[in-house]
C-alpha positions in Angstrom: 225.8 5.3 -43.0 223.7 2.3 -42.6 220.8 3.4 -44.9 218.2 0.8 -45.4 217.7 0.4 -49.1 216.2 -3.0 -49.2 212.9 -1.7 -50.4 214.4 0.2 -53.3 214.8 -1.4 -56.8 217.4 -0.3 -59.4 214.8 1.7 -61.3 214.0 3.7 -58.2 217.7 4.3 -57.6 218.2 5.7 -61.1 215.1 7.9 -60.8 216.2 9.1 -57.4 219.7 10.0 -58.7 218.2 12.0 -61.6 215.9 13.8 -59.2 218.8 14.6 -56.8 220.9 16.0 -59.6 218.1 18.4 -60.5 217.4 19.5 -57.0 220.9 20.3 -56.0 220.9 23.1 -58.6 217.8 24.6 -57.0 220.0 25.7 -54.1 221.5 29.1 -53.9 224.9 29.3 -55.6 227.6 28.5 -53.1 225.5 26.1 -51.1 224.4 23.2 -53.3 227.2 20.8 -52.4 227.3 22.0 -48.8 223.6 21.2 -48.3 223.7 18.0 -50.3 226.3 16.6 -48.0 224.5 17.7 -44.8 221.1 16.5 -46.0 222.3 13.0 -46.8 223.8 12.7 -43.4 220.4 13.5 -41.9 218.2 11.3 -44.1 219.4 8.3 -42.2 217.8 9.9 -39.1 214.6 10.5 -41.0 214.4 6.8 -42.0 214.8 5.7 -38.4 212.3 8.2 -37.2 209.8 6.9 -39.8 210.2 3.4 -38.5 209.6 4.5 -34.9 206.7 6.9 -35.5 204.0 6.6 -38.1 203.7 10.4 -38.0 207.4 11.0 -38.8 206.8 12.8 -42.1 206.8 16.1 -40.3 209.9 15.1 -38.5 211.6 14.3 -41.8 210.8 17.8 -43.0 212.4 19.3 -39.9 215.6 17.3 -40.3 216.0 18.6 -43.9 215.0 22.2 -43.0 217.2 22.6 -40.0 220.4 22.2 -42.0 219.6 25.1 -44.3 218.4 23.2 -47.3 217.0 26.6 -48.4 214.2 25.3 -50.6 213.5 21.6 -50.2 212.7 20.8 -53.8 212.8 17.1 -52.8 209.2 16.4 -51.7 208.8 13.8 -48.9 207.4 11.1 -51.2 210.6 11.2 -53.1 212.9 11.0 -50.1 213.3 7.3 -50.3 214.5 7.6 -53.9 216.9 10.3 -53.0 218.3 8.1 -50.2 218.8 5.3 -52.6 220.5 7.6 -55.1 222.8 8.9 -52.4 223.9 5.3 -51.5 224.4 4.3 -55.1 226.4 7.4 -55.8 228.5 6.9 -52.7 227.7 10.4 -51.4 227.6 9.2 -47.8 229.4 6.3 -46.3 228.8 7.1 -42.7 226.3 9.2 -40.7 228.8 12.0 -40.2 227.9 14.7 -42.7 229.7 13.4 -45.8 233.2 14.5 -46.7 235.2 16.0 -43.9 237.6 17.6 -46.4 240.3 19.5 -44.5 238.1 20.2 -41.5 238.9 18.4 -38.2 236.1 16.9 -36.2 235.6 17.4 -32.5 233.0 17.2 -29.8 229.5 18.5 -30.3 229.0 22.3 -30.0 226.9 23.4 -27.0 225.5 26.6 -25.5 223.3 27.7 -22.7 219.7 28.0 -24.0 218.9 31.7 -23.8 215.4 32.8 -22.7 213.1 34.1 -25.4 210.3 36.6 -25.2 207.8 38.1 -27.7 208.1 41.4 -25.9 209.8 44.1 -28.0 209.9 42.1 -31.3 208.4 44.8 -33.5 210.5 47.6 -32.0 213.8 45.6 -32.4 213.0 44.7 -36.0 212.1 48.3 -36.8 215.5 49.3 -35.5 217.2 46.6 -37.5 215.3 47.7 -40.6 216.3 51.3 -40.1 219.9 50.3 -39.8 219.7 48.2 -42.9 218.2 51.0 -44.9 220.9 53.4 -44.0 223.7 51.2 -45.3 225.5 52.8 -48.3 225.5 49.8 -50.5 226.8 50.0 -54.1 225.1 48.1 -56.9 226.9 45.0 -58.3 227.8 45.6 -61.9 228.2 43.1 -64.7 231.7 41.5 -64.5 231.8 42.0 -60.7 231.2 39.4 -58.0 229.5 39.3 -54.6 232.1 38.1 -52.2 231.0 36.6 -48.8 233.4 35.2 -46.3 232.0 33.5 -43.2 233.1 31.3 -40.3 231.0 28.2 -39.9 230.7 25.0 -37.8 228.0 22.3 -37.1 227.2 19.4 -34.9 226.0 16.1 -36.3 225.4 12.4 -35.5 228.3 10.4 -36.7 227.7 6.7 -37.3 230.5 4.2 -37.7 229.3 0.6 -38.0 226.5 0.3 -35.4 227.8 3.0 -33.1 226.5 6.6 -33.2 228.1 9.6 -31.5 227.6 13.3 -31.5 230.4 15.2 -33.2 231.1 18.5 -34.9 233.0 19.9 -37.9 235.2 22.5 -36.2 235.0 26.2 -37.0 236.4 27.0 -40.4 236.4 29.7 -43.1 234.1 29.6 -46.0 234.4 31.9 -49.1 231.9 32.3 -51.9 232.0 34.4 -55.1 228.9 34.9 -57.2 228.2 37.0 -60.3 225.2 39.3 -60.2 223.3 37.1 -62.6 224.1 34.0 -60.7 225.7 32.1 -63.6 229.3 32.3 -62.4 230.8 31.5 -59.1 233.3 29.8 -56.9 233.3 28.1 -53.5 236.2 27.5 -51.1 235.1 25.5 -48.1 237.3 22.8 -46.6 234.2 21.0 -45.3 232.9 20.2 -48.8 235.8 20.8 -51.3 238.2 18.0 -52.2 241.2 20.4 -52.3 242.2 23.8 -51.1 241.6 25.5 -54.4 237.8 25.0 -54.1 235.3 24.3 -56.9 233.4 26.1 -59.6 229.7 27.0 -59.1 229.3 28.3 -62.6 226.4 27.3 -64.8 225.4 25.5 -66.9 225.6 22.4 -64.6 226.8 19.0 -65.6 223.5 18.3 -67.5 223.8 21.6 -69.4 221.0 23.2 -67.4 221.0 26.9 -66.5 218.1 27.4 -64.0 216.5 30.8 -63.8 217.0 32.6 -60.5 214.0 32.7 -58.2 213.1 33.3 -54.6 214.4 29.9 -53.5 217.7 30.4 -55.4 218.2 34.1 -55.9 220.9 36.0 -57.7 221.7 39.6 -57.0 219.9 40.7 -60.2 216.8 38.8 -59.1 216.9 40.3 -55.6 217.3 43.8 -57.1 213.9 43.4 -58.9 211.9 42.2 -55.9 209.2 44.3 -54.3 210.2 46.3 -51.2 206.7 46.5 -49.9 206.8 44.3 -46.8 203.2 43.0 -47.1 203.6 42.2 -50.8 207.0 40.6 -50.2 205.7 38.4 -47.3 202.7 37.3 -49.4 205.1 36.3 -52.2 207.2 34.3 -49.7 204.1 32.4 -48.3 202.8 31.7 -51.8 206.1 30.4 -53.3 207.0 28.3 -50.3 203.5 26.7 -49.8 203.8 23.1 -48.8 207.4 23.3 -47.8 208.7 23.0 -44.2 206.7 22.1 -41.2 204.4 25.1 -41.1 203.9 28.1 -43.4 205.1 30.5 -40.7 208.3 28.6 -39.9 209.1 28.3 -43.6 208.5 32.0 -44.2 210.9 32.8 -41.3 213.5 30.4 -42.6 213.2 31.8 -46.2 214.0 35.3 -45.0 216.8 33.9 -42.9 218.4 32.3 -45.9 218.5 35.6 -47.7 220.4 37.2 -44.8 223.4 35.0 -45.1 225.0 34.2 -48.5 223.3 36.8 -50.5 223.6 40.6 -51.1 220.2 42.1 -50.9 220.0 45.8 -52.0 219.5 48.1 -48.9 215.8 48.8 -49.5 215.0 45.1 -49.9 217.2 44.3 -46.8 215.1 46.6 -44.7 211.8 45.2 -46.2 212.8 41.7 -45.2 213.0 42.7 -41.6 209.7 44.5 -41.7 208.2 41.4 -43.3 209.7 39.2 -40.6 207.9 41.3 -37.9 204.6 40.2 -39.4 205.3 36.4 -38.9 203.6 34.9 -35.9 205.8 33.3 -33.3 208.9 35.5 -33.8 210.7 36.2 -30.5 213.8 38.0 -29.1 216.7 36.2 -27.4 218.6 38.8 -25.5 222.0 37.1 -25.7 223.2 34.9 -28.5 226.7 34.2 -29.8 227.7 33.8 -33.5 230.4 31.4 -34.8 233.1 34.1 -34.3 232.2 34.4 -30.6 230.5 37.8 -31.0 227.6 38.4 -28.6 224.5 40.0 -29.8 220.7 40.0 -29.7 218.8 37.5 -31.7 215.5 37.5 -33.6 214.4 33.9 -33.5 211.6 31.4 -34.0 211.1 27.9 -32.6 210.2 25.1 -34.9 207.8 23.2 -32.7 208.2 20.0 -34.7 212.0 19.7 -34.5 212.4 21.5 -31.3 215.1 23.7 -32.8 215.3 27.5 -32.7 216.6 29.4 -35.6 218.4 32.6 -34.4 219.4 35.6 -36.5 222.1 37.5 -34.5 222.6 41.3 -34.6 225.0 43.7 -32.9 223.2 45.1 -29.9 224.3 48.7 -30.6 224.5 49.0 -34.4 222.0 46.3 -35.2 224.3 45.0 -38.0 223.7 41.4 -38.9 226.4 39.2 -37.4 225.4 35.7 -38.3 223.0 32.9 -37.4 222.7 29.7 -35.5 220.3 26.8 -34.9 220.0 25.5 -31.4 218.1 22.5 -30.1 216.0 24.0 -27.3 213.1 21.6 -26.9 213.1 17.8 -26.9 215.7 15.7 -28.7 216.5 14.7 -32.2 219.0 12.6 -34.2 219.9 8.9 -33.9 219.3 7.6 -30.4 218.1 11.1 -29.5 221.7 12.3 -29.2 221.0 15.9 -30.1 219.8 17.3 -26.8 218.8 20.8 -25.7 221.8 23.1 -25.7 223.3 21.5 -28.8 224.3 24.1 -31.5 223.3 22.3 -34.6 224.6 24.9 -37.0 226.4 28.2 -36.5 227.9 30.9 -38.9 229.3 34.4 -38.7 229.6 36.8 -41.6 233.1 38.2 -41.6 233.1 40.1 -44.9 230.5 40.9 -47.5 231.7 43.0 -50.4 231.9 43.5 -54.2 235.1 42.4 -56.0 236.2 42.5 -59.6 237.0 38.8 -60.1 236.6 35.2 -58.9 239.0 34.4 -56.0 239.7 38.1 -55.5 239.2 39.3 -51.9 238.4 42.9 -50.9 242.0 43.5 -49.8 243.1 42.8 -53.3 240.7 45.3 -54.9 242.4 48.4 -56.1 
């Protein structure tokens, strides 16, 4: 990564490093390292965009948002400090998404851009909400863990020296365990772990901090206490994400999308999330979308007009069960040298298993 740090002094580097340490723990358990790595790879794009365009602050937000930084606690005025901190800490040495770990790289992921329509959005989300409400979902008890296994891949701009190319981290398995109160957990993801055993996500963090769960970093216990009134829930989302993302509507949509992946919302809340999403302007239906496991489904989606990327939540067409998500460049270009073109799958995931287990590193097949 050829990050320009000439305007940063040592004091700003230290301040940025401290800021980044705090913000990484604001991410949902199981995602903090993942998003830190991916965000740092994209900040280089942000810097170049700022140099090319005086109005690039909104573009900067889009670059952070599109890679699932669930709640960008790093405000834009602090981005330069965070960049300097990343360089000083050696987090990123090239523009290629940080550590590759045990994941091979390959060509960029691409897909035909599916047509989108606003027709039928309320009806589809009503069907999805009804299916979610009917799920027989047990409560997570103290001492148990939420286990989520997914398949994931992404495309990114990889910079070596002065040459940038579009590449991808190939499809790989990701496993996350989290206690109901969010204070204990484990992550196995070859894209971010140094070894095959994974790494702890347990609190307190390295500084001895144990942040309380909140909408932007929820635990199961926190989700279980949230309102299931769609209007009240949506109002809460808008209020607590004010000033984040490119627009309030896009941020609300992304906030709900974050809760559909690596979390375990109780059935009533799960249904309420879809009813709330139906009230967000700009939501569309994509009749055919494919998750990371190759499963075709129908997608509930929204286009971020600033980044030109469409976030898609993918559901089985018959059962309306949530399959996964993907982010596709559908309008304009992004990335260094505008390498990310329409049809590029920027991020994709597929939920393969979501269950309650009795211990860290235990899988459902091992549960008696």
